[in-house]
C-alpha positions, -999 to 999 in steps of 0.1 A, spaced: 346 -58 528 368 -70 556 389 -43 572 427 -48 570 443 -30 599 477 -12 593 508 -19 613 501 8 639 466 -4 647 478 -39 650 499 -29 680 471 -11 699 452 -42 711 484 -60 720 496 -30 741 462 -28 757 464 -65 768 500 -61 781 492 -31 803 457 -39 813 467 -62 841 447 -89 823 458 -121 841 441 -144 817 461 -129 788 493 -133 808 487 -169 817 515 -194 813 490 -222 805 496 -243 774 475 -229 745 453 -251 724 427 -244 697 391 -254 705 375 -280 683 341 -268 672 315 -291 656 283 -284 638 251 -301 651 243 -329 659 280 -338 664 300 -331 695 338 -325 700 357 -354 715 359 -357 753 387 -337 770 413 -361 783 439 -338 799 440 -334 837 451 -298 838 438 -264 827 447 -249 794 443 -216 775 417 -224 749 413 -202 718 378 -202 703 372 -186 669 336 -182 660 319 -164 631 285 -149 628 267 -150 594 233 -140 579 222 -165 553 192 -180 536 184 -216 545 157 -242 545 133 -242 575 109 -267 559 104 -283 524 97 -254 500 101 -228 528 132 -206 532 142 -183 560 170 -158 566 189 -173 595 214 -154 616 239 -180 629 270 -188 648 293 -209 627 270 -211 597 246 -235 614 215 -234 636 222 -240 664 258 -227 663 289 -248 668 292 -269 699 320 -257 722 337 -280 747 361 -268 774 372 -279 809 365 -264 843 394 -241 851 403 -234 814 411 -198 804 393 -189 773 403 -165 746 372 -158 726 374 -143 691 340 -134 676 341 -124 639 311 -109 621 312 -118 584 315 -87 561 283 -96 543 263 -92 575 238 -63 577 236 -63 615 261 -61 644 262 -91 666 277 -103 699 276 -133 722 263 -139 757 276 -171 770 258 -183 801 290 -201 811 307 -167 816 310 -151 850 311 -114 841 289 -85 829 266 -95 800 282 -129 797 306 -113 774 279 -95 753 292 -60 757 328 -71 752 320 -90 720 298 -64 703 310 -66 667 302 -47 635 301 -65 601 337 -71 589 352 -69 624 365 -93 651 362 -88 688 383 -106 714 376 -111 751 388 -136 778 371 -155 806 377 -183 829 354 -213 830 346 -214 867 315 -236 868 311 -270 852 278 -276 833 261 -273 800 252 -237 790 234 -219 762 250 -191 743 231 -166 722 233 -132 706 223 -104 729 223 -75 704 191 -54 704 164 -64 696 176 -95 715 145 -115 709 148 -111 671 184 -122 670 176 -153 690 145 -160 670 166 -159 638 187 -188 652 216 -172 671 221 -197 698 242 -228 706 257 -248 735 290 -247 754 299 -276 777 323 -269 806 334 -304 816 341 -309 853 377 -314 863 371 -351 869 355 -354 834 323 -371 824 319 -408 824 327 -422 790 297 -432 768 293 -448 734 275 -419 716 272 -382 721 249 -359 701 238 -323 702 203 -309 697 188 -275 704 151 -267 701 140 -233 688 107 -215 680 104 -195 648 79 -168 637 71 -163 601 47 -141 581 33 -171 564 17 -200 583 34 -234 588 44 -248 555 36 -218 534 60 -219 505 86 -193 496 110 -171 515 93 -162 548 103 -131 567 104 -128 605 71 -118 621 77 -96 652 40 -95 662 38 -133 663 70 -134 683 57 -110 709 25 -130 711 46 -162 714 26 -177 685 52 -198 669 47 -212 634 76 -236 637 91 -254 667 121 -274 655 152 -292 665 184 -279 650 169 -252 629 145 -269 605 117 -294 601 132 -329 595 168 -318 603 174 -350 623 151 -375 606 155 -403 579 190 -403 565 200 -376 590 188 -395 620 210 -401 651 222 -436 652 232 -461 679 236 -499 684 218 -521 709 237 -521 742 252 -487 737 248 -457 760 238 -425 744 243 -390 759 223 -361 745 232 -325 750 198 -308 747 194 -270 746 165 -247 742 173 -215 724 137 -203 726 132 -174 724 99 -181 741 88 -216 746 97 -241 773 105 -276 760 91 -309 774 118 -331 760 109 -367 756 122 -398 737 93 -420 728 101 -456 740 130 -447 762 135 -437 799 163 -414 807 187 -434 830 202 -401 841 193 -364 837 217 -337 846 189 -313 856 191 -280 838 226 -289 826 241 -286 861 255 -310 887 222 -323 901 215 -358 887 180 -373 885 173 -409 875 146 -428 856 130 -397 841 104 -399 813 102 -362 803 125 -333 813 117 -297 812 142 -274 795 135 -236 799 141 -212 771 178 -202 775 185 -235 793 199 -270 787 199 -305 800 221 -336 796 203 -369 793 218 -404 792 202 -437 784 212 -472 774 194 -485 743 183 -521 749 163 -529 718 164 -519 681 140 -496 663 134 -460 655 129 -439 686 112 -405 682 125 -375 700 99 -348 706 88 -318 726 59 -335 744 38 -304 741 27 -327 714 12 -305 687 46 -289 684 60 -323 674 34 -334 648 22 -300 636 52 -276 640 82 -298 635 97 -306 669 106 -342 660 139 -360 656 148 -397 652 173 -421 669 177 -453 648 190 -482 668 203 -513 651 210 -547 667 194 -579 678 159 -581 693 155 -589 729 120 -603 734 125 -604 772 123 -566 771 100 -559 741 83 -583 717 64 -561 693 29 -571 684 23 -608 690 -13 -611 681 -43 -591 669 -79 -603 672 -113 -588 669 -125 -572 701 -162 -572 708 -170 -563 744 -204 -571 756 -231 -548 742 -208 -532 716 -216 -553 685 -246 -532 677 -244 -494 680 -277 -476 685 -280 -441 671 -300 -412 684 -333 -414 666 -334 -376 663 -301 -376 644 -306 -365 608 -278 -373 584 -269 -347 558 -255 -361 526 -235 -344 499 -255 -336 468 -226 -327 445 -189 -327 443 -184 -293 459 -204 -305 489 -183 -337 490 -151 -316 492 -166 -294 519 -178 -323 540 -146 -342 533 -125 -313 547 -142 -317 581 -135 -354 581 -99 -348 571 -94 -322 599 -109 -345 625 -92 -377 615 -63 -373 592 -46 -339 597 -26 -348 628 -5 -372 608 -7 -359 572 -6 -322 583 -28 -293 574 -10 -288 541 -11 -325 532 26 -328 532 29 -354 559 59 -357 582 92 -368 566 101 -403 576 69 -409 595 37 -401 576 37 -399 537 24 -369 519 -11 -367 504 -1 -335 485 10 -342 449 8 -379 458 16 -402 429 5 -431 451 -30 -417 455 -34 -400 421 -25 -432 403 -52 -451 421 -75 -433 446 -90 -466 457 -57 -473 475 -66 -444 498 -101 -459 503 -87 -493 512 -62 -477 536 -90 -461 555 -112 -492 555 -86 -519 562 -56 -500 575 -22 -500 559 11 -515 571 43 -524 555 65 -507 529 51 -483 503 67 -457 480 52 -422 477 68 -397 454 100 -419 452 103 -420 490 100 -452 510 77 -454 540 73 -484 563 48 -475 590 13 -485 602 -20 -467 596 -49 -482 616 -83 -487 600 -107 -459 606 -143 -463 616 -158 -441 589 -189 -448 569 -189 -451 531 -200 -416 525 -175 -401 549 -147 -420 532 -159 -410 497 -160 -373 508 -126 -373 525 -109 -389 495 -126 -365 472 -114 -336 493 -78 -349 491 -80 -355 454 -91 -319 448 -65 -301 470 -27 -296 472 -21 -300 434 -36 -334 432 -52 -347 401 -89 -340 409 -118 -364 405 -142 -378 430 -151 -410 448 -187 -422 454 -201 -440 484 -209 -469 460 -173 -473 451 -163 -474 487 -190 -500 494 -175 -522 467 -141 -520 483 -155 -534 516 -165 -567 499 
C-alpha cells in the first residue's frame, strides 16, 4: 500500500531543501519534465542552447515477464522494462531525480547513475523502500553515454534481474543529427533451468558467481528485437545506436553483421574511432555507434562471442528497405560445382570400421551425435530454432507432415520461403555432406524428440531421395 503523508510530513522535505544550502534546488533555471522512452526507442534530440532544471520520475517494479518462448522470469526493472527507460539530458542541466519503488515490490531499490558526480552515483540518496519515493539532485557535468543500475545489496542480484538502463548527457553543442536512433542493452541472466527450459525460472546465485550465464540477450529477452520487432531503416539513412552492457558479468563484443561502424564513441565518451568492425563494451559500460546503410537487407546485431548469439540469445535485427546498389553488393551471382584437383574421389582410412544402427533406438542415439555436430548451432539444443532466422524442429508441422522434406533439405539444401508452425521463414540452408545412414539417423532422432510425431527413416528411403 502506498503511504499517504500528512500535511506536517509534507513540509519536512521542503524545509530541508530550503535550509540545506542546496544550490541545485534553488536554481532559477527553467524547469522541464524529462521524456523517458522504453527500449528500443530514444527521446528526441535536445534542441535548446541553455541549461535547464530537468525533473526525472522513474519507478522500480518487480514483475514476471518472458525471457524466452515458454520461459518466464521475475524481472526487477526501472520503468517496467528491461533495460529501463532511456534518459536524455544536456551537459550543464540540473537534475531533480525522483525514484519511486512500487508498493508491490518485495525489495528496497536505489539507483547508481554513472553520469552522477557524487558518492555512490546517487545510490545512497535514492535508497527507497517499497511504497516510497526518494528525491535527490545532481548536475550533469560530463557529456557521454552512461549506464545506470540498482546498487542495493546484493548488487549483483539486482543487476542480474534486469535493473539497468542508459542515460545520455548530450554535449552542449549537441550531437550531429541522424535519421534513426535506437537503444539496446545487453544483459546476462542466470536461471535454475538450462537455456530454453520451460516454466518460471528462478535466479541462480551459484551460476551468477561462476559467471555461467544461461541467457545473454539484448533488451531483456530472446528475440526482443527480431522479426516484427526489428529495428528499421531505409537505404541511405544514417543510424545511431546507443549500446549499453548491463552485465552483470560479461563483456560484449558488439558487432553488426554486414556493416562497418563509420564512427564509434569509444566507451560512450568523447573519443571517436572510425571504420570499426567490432567494439568492446564492458559490463557497466556503453558505446555509441553510427553507420550509414547503403544496401537493403536484414542485418544481424550480435555479441561476437558468437555462441552467445546463436545459443544464448544475443541477437537482434536491423531491417533496411530500399533499392539495391550492385556497385556495393550484388548478392550471389553464380553457383557452380567446385571440384579441385584430386578432390573428386575421397579415400578412406582402410582401418576405419563403420558402425551401423541395428534398431530404432540406436538410430536415435547415433542421430543425436549427428545433430549435435551439424544441426544444433542453428536449430538449438532444444530444437526450437532462432526466431526469424532458423525454423524450429520441435513440434514442427513442416517435418511431421512429411519427414522426407527434412531428408531433402539435408541432401539438396533449402532456400526460399517456407512456413513452419504458421510462421514464415525465408532463409538458406546449405546441403550437408552426410551419408544415407547418417541422414536417416538424424531425421529419426528429430522425429522422436521435442514432442514430434515419432517414426523413423531408413537409409534406403534416403537413397531414393537422392535419385
